[in-house]
C-alpha positions in Angstrom: -94.0 -24.2 -20.2 -93.0 -27.7 -19.2 -90.0 -29.9 -19.8 -88.5 -33.1 -18.3 -85.2 -33.7 -16.7 -83.5 -37.0 -15.7 -83.0 -37.9 -12.1 -80.3 -40.3 -10.8 -82.5 -43.3 -11.7 -82.5 -42.3 -15.4 -86.3 -41.6 -15.2 -87.6 -38.3 -16.1 -89.7 -36.0 -13.9 -91.7 -32.9 -14.9 -90.4 -29.4 -14.0 -92.3 -26.3 -14.9 -90.8 -22.8 -15.4 -93.3 -21.5 -12.8 -92.1 -23.9 -10.2 -89.7 -22.9 -7.5 -86.7 -25.2 -7.9 -85.2 -27.0 -5.0 -82.3 -25.0 -3.7 -78.8 -26.3 -3.3 -76.8 -25.6 -0.1 -74.6 -22.6 0.6 -70.9 -23.4 0.9 -68.2 -21.6 2.8 -65.1 -20.5 1.0 -61.9 -22.5 1.1 -59.7 -22.0 4.2 -62.7 -21.5 6.5 -61.9 -22.0 10.2 -64.8 -22.9 12.5 -65.0 -21.1 15.9 -65.7 -23.6 18.7 -66.9 -23.0 22.2 -67.8 -25.5 24.9 -68.0 -26.0 28.6 -65.8 -29.0 28.7 -62.0 -29.2 28.8 -60.1 -32.1 27.2 -59.6 -33.6 30.6 -63.3 -33.3 31.4 -64.2 -35.0 28.1 -62.0 -37.9 29.0 -63.5 -38.1 32.5 -67.0 -38.3 31.1 -65.9 -40.9 28.5 -64.7 -43.0 31.4 -68.0 -42.6 33.2 -69.8 -43.8 30.0 -67.7 -46.8 29.7 -68.2 -47.6 33.4 -72.0 -47.5 33.1 -72.0 -49.7 30.0 -69.4 -52.2 31.3 -70.4 -52.5 34.9 -74.2 -52.0 34.7 -75.1 -52.4 31.1 -78.2 -52.0 28.9 -81.4 -53.9 28.4 -81.9 -55.3 24.9 -85.4 -56.7 24.2 -84.6 -58.2 20.8 -83.7 -61.9 21.3 -81.6 -62.3 18.2 -79.6 -59.2 18.9 -79.2 -60.2 22.6 -77.7 -63.6 21.5 -75.4 -62.1 18.9 -74.0 -59.5 21.4 -73.3 -62.2 23.9 -71.6 -64.3 21.2 -69.4 -61.2 20.4 -68.2 -60.9 24.0 -70.9 -59.0 25.9 -71.6 -60.3 29.4 -74.9 -61.1 31.1 -76.2 -58.3 33.4 -78.3 -58.3 36.5 -81.6 -59.3 34.9 -82.7 -61.4 32.0 -82.6 -58.8 29.3 -79.6 -56.8 30.5 -76.1 -57.2 29.1 -72.8 -55.6 30.0 -70.5 -54.3 27.2 -66.8 -54.9 28.1 -64.5 -51.8 27.7 -62.5 -53.6 25.0 -65.6 -54.3 22.9 -66.7 -50.6 23.3 -63.4 -49.3 22.2 -63.2 -51.8 19.2 -66.7 -50.7 18.1 -66.1 -47.0 18.4 -62.8 -47.2 16.5 -64.4 -49.3 13.7 -67.5 -47.1 13.2 -67.1 -44.8 10.2 -66.3 -41.2 11.1 -67.8 -39.8 7.9 -71.3 -40.2 6.5 -72.9 -39.7 3.1 -76.5 -38.6 3.1 -77.5 -38.8 -0.5 -80.0 -36.8 -2.5 -81.9 -37.9 -5.5 -79.9 -35.2 -7.3 -76.2 -34.9 -6.7 -76.4 -31.3 -5.8 -78.2 -32.4 -2.7 -75.6 -34.9 -1.5 -74.4 -34.2 2.0 -71.0 -35.5 3.2 -70.5 -35.1 6.9 -68.4 -33.7 8.4 -68.7 -31.0 5.8 -65.6 -30.1 3.8 -66.3 -26.4 4.5 -66.5 -27.3 8.3 -70.0 -25.9 8.6 -73.2 -27.6 9.5 -76.5 -28.5 7.8 -80.1 -28.0 9.0 -82.9 -30.5 9.0 -86.6 -29.9 9.5 -88.5 -30.9 12.6 -89.9 -34.4 12.9 -92.6 -36.0 15.0 -95.0 -33.1 14.9 -98.7 -34.0 15.2 -99.9 -30.5 14.6 -99.6 -28.0 11.7 -99.9 -24.2 11.6 -101.4 -23.1 8.3 -99.2 -20.4 6.8 -102.2 -18.7 5.2 -104.0 -17.7 8.3 -102.0 -19.2 11.3 -104.9 -21.6 12.0 -103.9 -24.9 13.7 -104.9 -28.4 12.6 -103.8 -32.0 12.9 -100.9 -32.8 10.6 -102.1 -34.4 7.3 -100.7 -35.5 4.0 -101.4 -32.1 2.4 -99.3 -30.5 5.1 -96.5 -32.9 4.2 -96.7 -31.6 0.6 -96.4 -28.1 1.9 -93.5 -28.9 4.3 -91.6 -30.4 1.3 -92.4 -27.4 -0.9 -91.1 -24.9 1.6 -88.0 -27.0 2.6 -87.1 -27.5 -1.0 -86.5 -23.7 -1.3 -84.4 -23.3 1.9 -80.7 -23.2 1.2 -79.6 -24.2 4.7 -81.9 -27.2 5.0 -80.0 -30.3 4.0 -82.7 -32.9 4.6 -86.3 -33.2 5.5 -88.0 -35.3 8.2 -91.4 -36.9 7.8 -94.0 -35.9 10.5 -96.8 -38.0 12.0 -99.9 -37.7 9.9 -103.6 -38.0 10.7 -106.3 -39.1 8.2 -104.6 -42.5 7.5 -104.5 -45.7 9.6 -102.6 -44.8 12.7 -100.4 -47.9 12.7 -99.2 -47.1 9.2 -99.0 -43.3 9.5 -95.2 -43.4 9.1 -95.5 -45.3 5.8 -97.9 -42.9 4.3 -96.0 -39.8 5.5 -92.6 -41.1 4.3 -94.0 -42.2 1.0 -95.6 -38.8 0.4 -92.4 -36.9 1.4 -90.0 -38.9 -0.8 -92.3 -38.2 -3.8 -92.1 -34.5 -3.2 -88.4 -33.7 -2.7 -85.0 -34.4 -4.3 -83.3 -33.7 -0.9 -82.3 -36.4 1.5 -85.2 -37.7 3.7 -85.0 -38.8 7.4 -87.0 -41.9 8.1 -88.7 -42.5 11.5 -90.4 -45.9 11.9 -93.2 -46.1 14.4 -93.3 -49.9 14.9 -91.1 -52.8 13.8 -93.5 -54.3 11.2 -93.2 -51.0 9.3 -89.5 -50.9 8.9 -89.3 -53.2 5.8 -92.1 -51.2 4.1 -90.2 -47.9 4.7 -87.0 -49.4 3.4 -88.7 -50.7 0.3 -90.3 -47.3 -0.4 -86.8 -45.7 -0.1 -85.5 -48.3 -2.5 -88.3 -47.5 -5.0 -87.5 -43.8 -4.8 -83.8 -44.4 -5.1 -84.2 -46.5 -8.3 -83.6 -49.9 -6.6 -82.0 -51.5 -3.6 -78.5 -51.4 -5.3 -79.0 -47.7 -6.0 -80.0 -47.1 -2.4 -76.9 -48.8 -1.1 -74.7 -46.8 -3.5 -76.2 -43.5 -2.6 -78.6 -43.7 0.5 -81.3 -41.1 -0.1 -82.6 -41.8 3.3 -81.2 -42.3 6.8 -83.1 -43.8 9.7 -83.5 -43.0 13.4 -83.0 -45.7 16.0 -83.9 -44.6 19.5 -83.1 -45.8 23.0 -85.8 -46.1 25.6 -84.3 -44.1 28.3 -82.9 -45.1 30.8 -80.6 -47.6 29.1 -83.1 -49.8 27.3 -83.5 -50.8 23.6 -86.9 -51.8 22.3 -87.4 -54.6 19.7 -88.4 -52.1 17.0 -85.3 -49.9 17.3 -83.0 -52.9 17.3 -84.8 -54.2 14.2 -84.0 -50.8 12.6 -80.3 -51.4 13.1 -80.5 -54.8 11.5 -82.5 -53.4 8.5 -80.2 -50.4 8.1 -77.3 -52.7 7.7 -79.3 -54.8 5.2 -80.2 -51.8 3.0 -77.0 -49.8 3.5 -78.8 -46.9 5.2 -77.0 -44.6 7.8 -78.3 -44.6 11.3 -79.1 -41.7 13.6 -78.5 -43.2 17.1 -80.9 -41.1 19.1 -81.1 -40.7 22.9 -83.9 -38.5 24.4 -83.3 -38.2 28.1 -85.5 -36.0 30.2 -83.6 -34.5 33.2 -85.6 -35.1 36.4 -87.6 -37.9 34.7 -85.6 -40.6 32.7 -82.3 -39.1 33.6 -80.9 -37.4 36.8 -81.7 -33.7 37.2 -78.1 -32.8 36.4 -76.6 -31.5 33.1 -73.6 -33.7 33.4 -75.6 -36.8 34.2 -77.9 -36.2 31.3 -75.0 -35.9 28.9 -73.6 -39.2 30.4 -77.0 -40.9 29.9 -77.3 -39.7 26.3 -73.7 -40.7 25.4 -74.1 -44.1 27.1 -77.2 -44.9 25.1 -75.6 -43.7 21.8 -72.4 -45.6 22.4 -74.5 -48.6 23.3 -76.4 -48.4 20.0 -73.1 -47.8 18.1 -71.7 -51.1 19.7 -74.9 -52.8 18.6 -74.5 -51.5 15.1 -70.9 -52.7 15.0 -72.0 -56.2 15.9 -75.4 -56.4 14.1 -74.7 -54.3 11.0 -70.9 -53.9 10.6 -69.7 -50.8 8.7 -73.0 -48.9 9.0 -72.4 -45.2 9.5 -73.8 -43.9 12.8 -74.7 -40.3 13.5 -74.7 -39.5 17.2 -78.1 -37.8 18.0 -78.6 -36.6 21.5 -81.9 -34.8 21.8 -82.0 -33.2 25.3 -85.0 -32.4 27.4 -85.5 -31.1 30.9 -88.7 -31.5 33.0 -90.2 -28.3 34.3 -90.4 -29.5 37.9 -93.4 -27.2 38.5 -95.6 -28.6 35.8 -93.9 -31.8 34.6 -93.7 -30.5 31.0 -90.7 -31.4 28.9 -88.6 -28.4 27.8 -86.1 -28.4 24.9 -85.0 -24.8 25.0 -84.5 -24.1 28.7 -81.0 -23.3 29.9 -80.4 -26.8 31.3 -81.3 -28.4 28.0 -79.1 -26.1 26.1 -76.1 -26.8 28.4 -76.8 -30.5 28.2 -76.8 -30.3 24.4 -73.5 -28.6 24.4 -72.0 -31.1 26.8 -73.2 -34.1 24.8 -72.1 -32.8 21.4 -68.6 -32.1 22.8 -68.4 -35.5 24.4 -69.5 -37.4 21.4 -67.4 -35.5 18.9 -64.2 -34.9 20.8 -64.5 -38.2 22.8 -65.2 -40.6 20.0 -65.0 -38.5 16.7 -68.6 -39.2 15.8 -70.7 -37.0 13.5 -73.1 -35.2 15.8 -76.7 -34.2 15.3 -79.0 -32.5 17.8 -81.7 -29.8 18.1 -80.4 -26.6 16.7 -83.8 -25.0 16.5 -87.0 -25.2 18.4 -88.8 -23.5 21.2 -91.1 -24.3 24.1 -93.7 -21.8 23.1 -96.7 -22.8 20.9 -96.5 -19.9 18.5 -94.1 -18.0 16.1 -93.3 -15.3 18.6 -90.6 -13.3 20.2 -89.9 -15.9 22.9 -89.5 -18.6 20.4 -87.1 -16.6 18.3 -85.0 -15.8 21.3 -85.0 -19.5 22.4 -84.1 -20.9 19.0 -81.4 -18.3 18.3 -79.7 -19.2 21.6 -80.1 -22.9 21.0 -78.6 -22.6 17.5 -75.6 -20.7 18.8 -74.9 -23.1 21.6 -74.8 -26.3 19.6 -73.2 -24.7 16.5 -70.3 -23.5 18.6 -70.1 -26.9 20.3 -69.4 -28.4 16.9 -72.6 -30.1 15.8 -72.7 -31.3 12.2 -76.5 -31.3 12.0 -78.9 -28.8 13.6 -82.3 -30.3 13.7 -85.8 -28.9 14.5 -86.3 -26.3 11.7 -89.9 -25.2 11.8 -90.9 -26.9 15.1 -92.8 -25.3 17.9 -94.2 -26.4 21.3 -91.3 -28.7 22.2 -91.2 -30.4 18.8 -94.9 -31.3 18.6 -96.0 -28.7 16.0 -94.7 -27.6 12.6 -94.9 -24.1 11.1 -93.7 -23.4 7.5 -93.3 -19.7 8.4 -91.1 -20.6 11.3 -89.1 -22.8 9.0 -88.3 -19.9 6.7 -87.3 -17.8 9.7 -85.1 -20.7 11.1 -83.4 -20.9 7.7 -82.4 -17.3 8.1 -81.0 -17.9 11.6 -79.1 -20.9 10.3 -77.5 -18.8 7.6 -76.5 -16.2 10.2 -75.2 -18.9 12.5 -73.1 -20.6 9.8 -71.5 -17.2 9.1 -71.1 -16.4 12.8 -69.0 -19.5 13.5 -66.8 -18.7 10.5 -63.7 -17.3 12.2 -62.8 -14.0 10.5 -59.5 -13.9 8.8 -56.5 -12.3 10.4 -54.4 -12.3 7.2 -52.8 -9.0 6.1 -55.0 -8.9 3.0 -58.1 -9.2 5.1 -56.9 -6.5 7.4 -56.4 -4.0 4.6 -53.5 -2.9 6.8 -51.6 -0.6 4.4 -54.6 1.4 3.5 -55.7 1.6 7.2 -52.3 3.0 8.0 -52.6 5.8 5.4 -56.2 6.9 5.8 -56.5 10.7 5.8 -58.2 12.7 8.5 -62.0 12.5 7.9 -61.4 9.8 5.3 -63.4 6.7 4.6 -63.2 3.3 2.9 -66.3 3.4 0.8 -64.3 3.6 -2.5 -61.5 1.3 -1.3 -60.5 -1.5 -3.7 -60.6 -3.8 -0.7 -64.2 -2.8 0.1 -65.3 -3.3 -3.5 -63.6 -6.6 -3.6 -65.1 -8.0 -0.4 -68.5 -6.3 0.0 -70.3 -9.2 -1.7 -69.1 -11.6 0.9 -71.4 -9.9 3.4 -74.4 -12.1 4.4 -77.5 -10.6 3.0 -80.8 -11.6 4.7 -83.5 -13.3 2.8 -86.4 -12.3 5.0 -85.0 -10.4 8.0 -85.6 -6.7 7.6 -83.1 -3.8 7.6 -85.2 -0.7 7.2 -85.3 2.8 8.5 -88.4 4.1 10.1 -89.8 5.9 7.0 -89.5 2.8 4.8 -91.0 0.6 7.6 -94.0 2.9 7.9 -94.5 3.0 4.1 -94.5 -0.8 4.0 -97.4 -0.9 6.4 -95.0 -2.0 9.1 -94.1 -5.2 7.3 -92.0 -7.5 9.5 -89.7 -10.5 9.0 -92.8 -12.7 9.8 -94.6 -11.2 6.9 -91.7 -11.8 4.6 -91.3 -15.4 5.8 -95.1 -16.0 5.3 -94.9 -14.7 1.8 -91.9 -16.9 1.0 -93.6 -20.0 2.4 -96.8 -19.3 0.4 -94.9 -18.7 -2.8 -93.0 -22.0 -2.3 -96.2 -23.8 -1.8 -98.0 -22.2 -4.7 -95.2 -22.8 -7.2 -94.3 -26.4 -6.2 -94.6 -28.9 -9.0 -97.9 -30.7 -8.7 -96.5 -34.0 -10.0 -93.7 -34.2 -7.4 -90.3 -35.6 -8.2 -90.9 -39.3 -8.9 -92.2 -41.0 -12.0 -95.8 -42.2 -12.2 -94.5 -45.8 -12.0 -92.6 -45.1 -8.8 -95.7 -43.4 -7.3 -97.8 -46.4 -8.1 -95.4 -48.8 -6.5 -95.2 -46.7 -3.3 -99.0 -46.4 -3.2 -99.4 -50.2 -3.6 -96.9 -50.8 -0.8 -98.8 -48.4 1.5 -102.1 -50.0 0.6 -100.6 -53.4 1.4 -99.4 -52.2 4.7 -102.8 -50.8 5.6 -104.3 -54.2 5.1 -101.7 -56.5 6.5 -100.3 -54.5 9.4 -103.7 -53.4 10.7 -104.8 -57.0 10.3 -101.8 -58.2 12.2 -102.8 -56.1 15.2 -106.2 -57.6 14.9 -104.7 -61.1 15.3 -103.5 -62.0 11.8 -100.0 -62.5 10.6 -98.3 -60.0 8.2 -95.3 -60.7 6.0 -94.2 -58.6 3.0 
């Protein structure tokens, strides 16, 4: 049976009774206190802040965008040691950091998927992994290059995960390489009512991506009023900003889209082989991008996004889940949140192993705990394997479970008398119990019940054919894929407009790289 329901644009999309509806996010109860742990004292945070200001003011950053370079100099920046480098005076840094919004709205196409950060319940939100070139088929665990069908399946699964607040588009094959981001983003926004993270691959594509977001939102004015997308802008470590990523800042301001200011230092490679130095490098680049946004796109919300890697000095491979990367993630989140009050986003899931295995579960559980306790607002990387290069829907379901446990873990248990059930505790008889206690009956439903993790005794386990959490997660992923609405969430008109933009990009951007000029 089929019916239609309006979205925020007033247009109607098909929903079937057989479809698995997108799931709204879990909320913590009022009065929730968040447990926080970090390596840094307040004095150490202030010391690292001073180091960040020193490197920006005394050495500076390289900006390869001529217009941005000129505007920053006009705003008070000083020339650096070489032609592209500029130094950011401490007064300009402090002005920008004070003026940058400390709250961010990540809108959904339906209001139940709106995300306001920091969250009112003091928790965090998850987002799926991005950038993956490979895909693990949940049906048989076979591996293939990421494609548009895989994007459909990622959206279908992520739509059913209560802890996943927004979805990132991956790199897809089977389309022109130079417009792969346009095809992937266009497909994803047509398949989810949740917020979508945009990741441009080159500067010519940014306008196309923003226009697709505006189509999905119901127009440019609707996008500005409720941004259904947010966009990553990256530094080129160490301390350099490419033309494309600076163009992203300009366009984000034009379209009213929040920015994820992302630094990706690799200790031993693009950053010193030191946890503290890696955190300084990431914070310096993020603060630099925030100053740029303040000058180039005033009032644009900025989400601090340090994604920390460490080179394995034996092999040269980048690692995201080694001890050093975990410590650096904690350092950087503490520094950016406590030092400047920014909303913080980092990897809260992921592993360095290529499979859904016991090593990966241990690595991602530890990573989630470290950054959640440090105070991160967004834990990224749900479903990603092999140092963020592969996506697995089964792993995404398992990560959602870890996320639910972690959100409950950082909820500080109450010490109020009512929570202690003190009077009854003081009167319990010898050999007594609390199974029939009014307090137990009243509070038992607050226990976190797992969705796919197993709690079985040996007999039930054997009778099930030794069914594991992996089996449950695989079934959940396949059910989500099988029951996803075929038509997606946009109208036929919106889908046609997005397809036309993608086709235009295929012709003109590819032609531009062959020597022609492209303007949309």
